[in-house]
Structures are given as structure tokens and as C-alpha cells.
N, C-alpha and C positions, 0 to 999 in steps of 0.2 A: 556585557555586550554594548557596543557603541551604537548610537543612532546613525542611520545611513540615509543620506539625502540623494535624490536624483537631481543632478545639477546640469545635465545636458541631455537633449533629445534629438535624435536624427531619424528621419523616416523617408523612404522612397516607396510609395505604395499605390494601390489603385485609387486611394482617396487623396492622392497628391503628395507633394514633397514638403517636409517640415511640419512642425507642430501646428502652425497657424493655418496652413492650407488643409491639413487633415481635419482640424477642428471645424473649420468653416464648412467643409463638404459634409462632414458627419452631422453637423447642426442642421443643414439643409436637407438631409436625408437623400443625398445623391448616391447613385449606384455606380460603381466602377465595373460592373459586370456587363459584358457586351458580346455580340457574335465574334468569334475568333477569326482574326485575319491572318491566315497562314496558308501556305500551299497545301498542307496536309489536312486542312479543316474539312473538306468534303468526305474524308475517310472516317470522320467521327459521327457517332449517332447523334450527339448533342454538342455541336461545335460552339461552346461557350467558354469564356475565360474572363478573368479580372486582371488585366496586365498592369504593371506598374508604370507610372509616369517617370520614365528614366531614359536618358540618352547617354550610353556608355562612352561615346566619343568625346564627351566633355570632361571625362575623368582624368585622363593622363595621356602621355604620348603614345602613338600607335604601337611602338615596339613593346612597351609594357602591356598595353591592352591585349595584344595577341597572346599573352600568357594568362589571361584572366577569363574564367567562366563568367557568365552573366551574374550568377549568385555572388561571386566574389566581388565583382565590380559594384554591385548594389550595396554590399556590406561595407566596402571601403568608403563609398560615398556617404552612407548613413553615419559611419564612424567619424568621418571628417566633420559632418554637420553637427553631431553631438559634441565633439570636442570644441568646436568653435562656439557653440551655444554655451557650453560650460565655462569657457575661458581657462580651462585647466592647462597647466604647463608641466608635463611630466619631467621636463628637464630640470625643474627647480626642486625636485624631490628625488629620493632614492628610486631609480628605475626598476630595481628588483622588487619594490613594493607596489608596483602597478601591473595589473594583469589584464588579459583578454579572455572573455568567455562567450563563445558563439554557439548557437544551436542551428542545426540544419538536418532535415529528415532525409534529403536526397543529394546534398552536396552538388558537385558539378555535373549534374545529370545531362545538361544540354551538350556539354563537351563529350561525354561518354556516348551519348546517343549519336552525335555526329561522327564519332570515330567508328562505331559499329556500322552506320550507314555507308561510310566510305569503304569499309572492308567488305561488307556482305552484299550491299545493294549495288555498289558501283564496281565491285570486283577488284579494287585496288589492293596492292600489298603494302601500302605505306599510309600512315595517318600522321596528323600533326605531331611534331616532336615534343610539344609541351602537354600532350593529352593527359598524362599521369598527373602533372602538376596542376592542371586545370580541373581535373575530375575529383581529386582527393577532398574528402570532407573538411579537412583542417586548413584548406587553402585560404579561406576568408580570414580566419583567425591569424594565420601566419602573416599574411600581408598587412593586416591591421597592426600587428605587433611591430613589424619592420618599419612601417610608415611613421608610427608614433614613438618608436624606441621604448616600447614597454617590455621589460625584461623579466617580469614576474611570470607566474603561471600563464601558459597559453593553451587553453583547453577548448575542445570541441565536443559538443554533446549531440547525440543522435538518438532521440527517443520518440521518433515519428512526430506526431503533431504537438507534443508537449516540449519539443527540443529547446526552444528559446526561452520558455518559461523556466525550465530547469536551469539553463545557462544564467539567467538573471538571479534565480534563487541561490545557486551555488556561489555566484559572485557576492551576493549579499552576505552569505555566511562568512566568507573570507574577510570582507571589510568590517562587518559587525564584530567578528571575533578578534580583529586586531592584526591579522597577518598581512593585510594589504591596506594601502591608503588611497588607492584609486583602482577602479575596474571599469573597463568598457565591456558592456554585456548586452546581448540581444541575439538576433538571428537573421538569417537570409535564406531565400528559397527562389529558384527559378525553374519550375517544373513544366513550363508550357512548351514542351517538345513533343514530337509525334510519339516516340516510344513511351514516354512517361504518361501522356494523356490516354493512349491506347491501353496501357496497363491499368490505370485507374478505371477506365471504362469497363474493362473486363471484370472488375470487382462489383459492378452494378451499384456504385456509390454516387455516381454523378447525377445531377439534376436533369430532368427532362426539360426541354425548352418550353417556356410559356409562350404559346403562339401569339397571344395578345400583346405581350411585352417581354421580350427576351431578357431585359435587365431585371425583371421581377421573378426570375426562375428559381432563385434560392429563397425558400420560405421557412425559416426556422420557426419551430413550435406551431406551425399551421397544420391543420388536418390534411390539407392537400400537398404537403411538402413531398418532394420526390428525391432529394439528395443535395449534395454540395456542388459548388462551382469552384474549380481550381483558380487560385490567384498567385501572384508573385510579388516579391518585394523584400525589403530589409528594414529593420528598425533596431536602433542601438541606443542604450542609455549609459550615461556616465554616473557611476556610483562613487561616493566618497563619504567619509565621516562628516556628520552634520556640523560638528564643531570646526572642522577644517573649512567647510564651505562658508560658514558664517564669518570666520576669521578673514577670509580673502574677499568677502563681499560677493560671492558667487550667486547666481540665480538658483532658487530652490523650487523645483517643480512639485515636490512632494517627497515622501519617504517610503522606502520598503521597510515594513515592520514585521513581516512574517512570511514563512514559506514552508511547504512540505511537498515531498514526492512520495507516492505510494505505488504499489503494483497490485493489480487485481488478482493476478495469479489464477485466472480462471478460464480465459478464452483469448485467442489471438486477435479477434476482431469484435466480438460482442462486448459492449460496455457492461460494467458491473455497478449496480446502484450502491452496493456496500463499499466497493473500492473507491468510488467517487466521493461518497459521504465521508469515508475515512480520511481522504486527502484534505477535505475542507476542515474537518475537525482537527486534524494534526496541524494544519496551517494556523488555525485560530489559537491552538495551544502554544505554538512557537511564538506567537505575538503576545501571549498572555491575555487573550481576550475571550470573553463569553460571546456566543452567537448574537446576543442582543446589541453588541457594539457595531455590527455591520449595517451600514446604511443603504447600500446598493451593491449589485453584482454585475460584472461583465461575464456573461455566460459563454461556454464553449460553443453551444448552439450551431451545429453544423448544417442543420436542415435535413438530416437523415432521420428516418423513422425511429431507429433504435436509440441513437444518441440522445435525441431531444426528450424522449420519454424517460430514459434513464436519468438524465440530468435533472429533470423536473422532480422525479421521485427522490433523488439524492438530496436536493435542496430542501425538500419537505422533511426528510429524515433528520437533517441537521438543525433546521430552524423551526420545526413544528408548525403550529398555527401561524406564527409570525411570518412564515415564508410568503403568505398571501399579501403581505403589506410591504414587501421589499421590492423596489423597482429593479427590474432585471432587463439588461440590454443584450441582444444578440446581433453583434455588428457584422457578422459574416454575410448577412443579407446585402450589405453595402460593398464590402471589400473582398468577398469571396474567401476561400480557405487557403491561406498561405502556408499550410502544412507546418513545417518546422519553424517558420518565421511568424506564425499566427500569434503565439503567446506574447512575443515582444511587441508587435503592433497593437495588440489588445491591451497590453500594459500601458502603452502610450495613451491609448484612448481612455483608459481608466483614469490616469493622472489628469488628462484634459477634462474629463467629465467633472471631476472634483474641483478643478481650477475654475471652470466656467459655471459650476452649480447647475448642471444639466444632466439628464439621463438620455443617452443616445437612443434613437428609435430602433425598434425591430420592424423592419420594412416587410410589406406584403403579408401581414398577418390578417388576412381577410376572412379566413375560416378557422376560428379558434378550435384547437383540438381539446376535447374534454379531458384527455390524459395529460394535457399541458395547460393547467388552469391557473397559472400564477400571473403576476403583473409584469407582462413582457413588454410594456411601453410600446404599444402598437402604432405604426405609421409615422408619427412625428415626434421630434425631440420634446421632452418635458422640461420646462424651465423651472427655476426656483427649487431645484432638488439640492438641498444643502448637505450633501454627503461628505462626511469627514473621513470615513473609513470604508474601503471597498475590497471585495474579493475579485480576483481575475482567475477564471477557471480554464485549465487546458488539460484535455483528456485525449489519449492516443491509442492507436492500434498497439497490441502487445500488452494492453492494460496499464500503460505508463501514465499516471496522473500527476499533475503538478498544479499547485494553487499558490498564488501570490496574494499577500495582504498588503495593501497600499493605503497610505494616509495622506491627506491634503497637507500642503505647506501651512505652517502656523502663521 
């Protein structure tokens, strides 16, 4: 197996655009969660969201933009940013050995929602001619491949909230195994449409508004947590063999050194402690590591009662008594839950945490839950955390678990 470096990072998220801005806002503990500004907001019980900082009009000419759902536009922008950061030039290598791996739980849901509204609410018998091309889940990966002339595998993964972690892990397997020399991997999601948000509301998984501070409504691992807040965005990584990166003098943000995906096979929505623990153990085994090698964890940490309790128990099952001494960050309190794109943004935050030697804060942890009694780095970033190796957890409806093992740049 070859060592695999992350040489490019791109992100358009509720925490800002690009690695520097994301790190700066995470360090300051800023929240991208806010009252939703949309015509349909009054119809929601809790009109909150974490919108990305993104202006699609700057991406390309209007004619092409009319063919892109917002999730595709954000993915394209993040991929451009990652490729520019990396300095990779696929044209100088075999384009068949360069691939695209994108995760999205809902694909072009905004375009489909608009189409249904046009048909059923407005009574029209016509919708936009590009609705199928905008709505299909593989649109983002397809456009990225076209723009960068990447002719290797072009794959889209939809495993709910673990989608982009799976995409990064599967890309790592191809590069580490020698079948690819470059991969653009990550995810994108744009679920802030009326139909999507009403559907999530019906599941009773969304957070109630904190009347004192709406931005503090997502409270992972806190006793008074009430659910998650939907966010949107895209994050993409450039993966390539470490030896290639060093030979061309590319920036190395860190390495992907392990990955595992497991299935709970027990319940469509209720998380399984055993399944999550199995994913962490399998990821460690793929990296050839003992649990004692992990210095910090970026938790899935959605802010729902069931998930946070299960993840706490799973971490204890894997790490034993040492679990109490591992800094654990739940960054969704800042950027909301990006669903299929969450794993990619959190992988970026994990790499940045190691680069800056900091543990990101878990905001709004004012009332510690006795069932969630680990070191969740409450309130403010912790400096001087010299983490060399971290886990990034992503767990999903359907019981689809994915865990990435990331290492700091040497």
C-alpha cells in the first residue's frame, strides 16, 4: 500500500470558504447557524439553518449555471479550490489514472423540489428542461470530471450522512492500492429547500430554537440537546501518492492512513453502539494501529439524543478507560449538519486541527449529560493539542458507518 497525501483542500461552508477561513472561524468558535431567511421559513416549526457562504453567480457563465443545482455548483467551486491549492495538473499524467469520488445524501434536491412545486402547486404542465440533469445524484461528480478532464472512475456515493466520508475512503483505497495516481474526493449537499426541510421536520430530528440565542440551538452531547440543524456546503480533497506529492513539491496537509465502512444491520434510524464501535475498530485495523495511537477524535456529534449517547458508548467500547483522556470535538454545533457533505467538511477540520495543534470547541455544552461524560472540549478551542493521528467519525441513517484515520503532515 502506498502512503496517500492530501495535497489540496477546497471548502464552501457555513464556516466560510477555504481552509484558512474555516480554521479561523472554528478557532474563534463562531457559529454559522442562524434563523432561516426564506419565503417558506414561517411554515417551519424551527426555522433554523446553517447556509454556506457561496455565490453561485461567480462560478461560471449564466448559460451553464442554469444547468447546475446548488449542490453541484458548490461541489464544482470546492473542487476548483482544491485543485488550485494542490497545484496538481492532471494533463501531465495519464488521465485514466485520475478519478472523482463524491458523496451526497440528497443530490439535486432543490431542483427536484422546484420542479414538483411548479407542477403541483402552480399547476403548470412544464418544468425546466434540465431538471433531470440538475437533480441526479452524480451531477456534481460528472461536472467535476468534465471540468478537470479526469477520465478514471467517476463515482457517486449516497449513504446518507456518511456519504462523503465513504467517498474519501474509497478514493484512498484506489490511490493507496496503486490503481489511481490522483483523486478528487469529498461531498456536497444543498438541502435548504422547503420540501427537504419539511421532510426532516416530520422526522422530529431538528433542534428546537434556543430562544435566548438561536445560533446556540445545536448542542451536541449536552443534556438539553434537542436535535440537529441542517446545513449546506461542499468540501473536496485532492489525494495522491505521498512520493508523487513530495517529488513535485506539493503542499502536504496530512495523510489518509485508514478507513472502514460498516453496516449496523439493525435499524433504519436508531444508531447501534456495536456498529459504530466496529467501524472504529476496523478503521484502526486498516491503518495498522492500536487504539492507543489515536490522539483526538472529530465526533459525528449531531446533537440528537440517540446519536450522541450511542457515539459516547461506542468510543468507550473501543478505547476503554483511555476514552476519558482523548479530546473529542463535535463541530456540528458550529456548521450544522451538512448531511452527505458532513464527513468531507469534518475531514478538512480534522486535518486543520492537527496542522494548527488545536482541538476545536464543542459549543453550547452548558449542561453536561451524565451519559456523555467524555472530554468534549466545551466552549472554546483548546490550544497546544499536539495530535498526530485522529479519527473522523461519520454515522448515518440506514446504519451506514464510515470512519477515516488521518495523520498530520510529517
